[in-house]
C-alpha positions in Angstrom: -62.9 -18.3 -29.7 -62.0 -14.8 -28.7 -58.6 -13.8 -27.6 -58.2 -11.5 -24.7 -55.3 -9.0 -25.3 -54.2 -6.3 -23.0 -53.9 -2.9 -24.6 -50.4 -1.6 -25.0 -51.1 1.5 -23.1 -51.5 -0.4 -19.8 -48.1 -2.1 -20.4 -46.5 1.3 -21.1 -48.2 2.7 -18.1 -46.8 0.0 -15.8 -43.3 0.4 -17.2 -43.5 4.2 -17.0 -44.6 4.0 -13.3 -41.7 1.7 -12.6 -39.2 4.1 -14.2 -40.7 7.0 -12.3 -40.5 5.2 -9.0 -36.9 4.2 -9.7 -36.0 7.7 -10.6 -37.7 9.1 -7.5 -36.0 6.6 -5.2 -32.5 6.6 -6.7 -32.1 10.1 -8.0 -30.9 11.5 -4.6 -28.1 9.1 -4.0 -27.0 9.2 -7.6 -26.9 13.0 -7.6 -25.0 12.9 -4.3 -22.4 10.5 -5.8 -22.0 12.6 -8.9 -21.7 15.8 -6.9 -19.1 14.3 -4.6 -17.0 13.1 -7.5 -17.3 16.5 -9.1 -16.3 18.3 -5.9 -13.4 15.9 -5.4 -12.3 16.6 -9.0 -12.5 20.3 -8.4 -10.4 20.1 -5.3 -8.0 17.8 -7.0 -7.5 20.2 -9.8 -6.3 22.9 -7.4 -4.6 20.8 -4.7 -2.9 18.0 -6.5 -0.4 20.1 -8.5 0.7 21.8 -5.3 0.9 18.5 -3.4 2.8 17.0 -6.3 5.5 19.7 -6.1 5.8 19.2 -2.4 6.0 15.4 -2.8 8.7 15.7 -5.5 10.8 18.1 -3.4 10.5 15.8 -0.4 11.6 12.8 -2.5 14.6 14.7 -3.7 15.6 15.7 -0.2 15.2 12.2 1.2 17.2 10.7 -1.7 20.1 13.2 -1.1 20.1 12.5 2.6 20.1 8.7 2.1 22.9 8.9 -0.5 25.1 11.1 1.8 24.5 8.7 4.7 25.3 5.7 2.6 28.5 7.2 1.3 29.6 8.3 4.8 29.2 4.8 6.1 30.9 3.2 3.1 34.0 5.4 3.2 34.6 5.3 7.0 37.9 3.6 7.9 39.0 2.6 11.4 41.5 5.0 13.0 44.0 2.3 14.0 44.5 -1.2 12.8 42.8 -3.6 15.3 43.7 -7.1 16.2 41.2 -9.8 15.4 40.9 -12.6 17.9 40.1 -15.9 16.4 38.2 -18.1 18.7 37.7 -21.8 18.2 34.3 -22.9 17.2 34.1 -25.5 20.1 35.8 -25.7 23.5 37.9 -28.7 24.4 35.1 -30.1 26.5 32.6 -29.9 23.7 35.1 -31.5 21.3 35.7 -34.3 23.7 32.0 -35.0 24.3 31.4 -35.1 20.6 34.3 -37.5 19.9 33.2 -39.8 22.8 36.4 -39.3 24.8 36.0 -38.7 28.5 36.8 -35.1 29.4 37.8 -36.0 33.0 40.5 -38.4 31.8 42.8 -35.5 30.9 
């Protein structure tokens, strides 16, 4: 009984061809992704510190304006004392209809 075995070189050749095909197919998109990440990092290294300074200054200005506006509203008093009218929660007709009494009997 003879055993038929494939030589290892043919297996390596198939695997090597697959690796080469994958590299040829995927190399362009992978290099594009790596390049765009690198370009974004380069731009970020120059722009982000400048943008960070602008954002911090804008945050400080907005905080100061909001605090001033809040204090101005909290400390404002009316010029003259005003009378407060107290109105009943229900009219007499509503009260009569709720109690069951006839409003026309009055």
